[in-house]
N, C-alpha and C positions, 0 to 999 in steps of 0.2 A: 892172092892166096892168103888165107888166114895163117899166121905164124904163131908159135908158142908164146912169144912175148905179149901177144894180145889176149891170151886166154887166161881166165881166172878159174881155177879149180875150186870146188866147194869141199869143205871139210865134211859137211853133212850132205849126203845125197838126197835130193828131193824125190818123192815117189813119182812125181810127174816126169822128172828128168830120167829116172830109171825106166819108166814105161816108154817114153819117147825113144830113148836109146835102144831099148829092146826091139821096138818096132823097126827102127832103121836097120838094125842088125838082121832081123828076120827077112825084111824085104831085100836086103843086099844078098843074103845067102840064097834066097829063092831064085835070084837072078844069076847065081853062080859067080858073083863078083867077089874079089878080095877087097880088103879095106883099102889097099893101095890103088886098085882100079877105080873104086867109087870115089875116093878122095881126089884122084886126078881129074875124073869127069866133073866133079863138083867144085874144082879149083880150091880144095882145102888140103891141109897137110894130113897125111895118114895118121900122125900122132893125134891131131885134133879130132879126127873122125873117131878114133878109138876112145878118146875122152868122152865124146858125145854118146857113143854106144854103151859105155859103162855107166852113164848117168852122172858123170862128174862135172858136167857143165850144161847149162841151159842155153841152147843156141839162139841167136838172134833171128828175127824174121828173115833177113837176107840170107843167112846160112840155111834156114829151113827151105827157102825157095831154091837155093843152089842144089841141095840134096834131092828135093823133089824133081827138079829138072834132070839131074844126073840119073835118077831112077826111072825117068820117063813117066812120071806120075803127076797128077794134079796135087797141089800141096795139101788139099783136104784129105787125100788118101793116106797121108802120114798120121792122121788123127782118127781114122775109122776105128771104132771099137773102144775109144776112150770114154770112160764113165766118170 
């Protein structure tokens, strides 16, 4: 599980991080999941998932794969619509 000691928050939110976080939030809400439920399924802390959803951190590839698996999606589905 990713813990807060391992997470670096950014002072400046990158547009890509905000977009990705919004996508994760939308997909989570479409499935009727709480942050806590998705975080548990993805083996992340709920705090870290919130940081991702707010675009305060750019997740690593391994975290992206964990989120995709927890949402029962192909990882590419997390990037659909990105321009």
